[in-house]
Steps between C-alpha positions, in 0.01 A plus 500: 500500500607722210869408563420153361450648154831683473724368229797439736276310749351294221852400386592407860183292537578320171854422621365369831247278320770372277722409797203333679422300187855376462515405866171307466623321191831400660309389811256285294783341299701426819184362666379277217843398348764463779726320256554817302630679811757219549620533139561872557 
């Protein structure tokens, strides 16, 4: 498990979490406000 604490891995994990967060936000906006998707 020590590989989880390497700086490079930590950066990769942060990037992955950022991508997941963006996908979730876009998904929630598309789900709750379909009109916004039609404007775009």
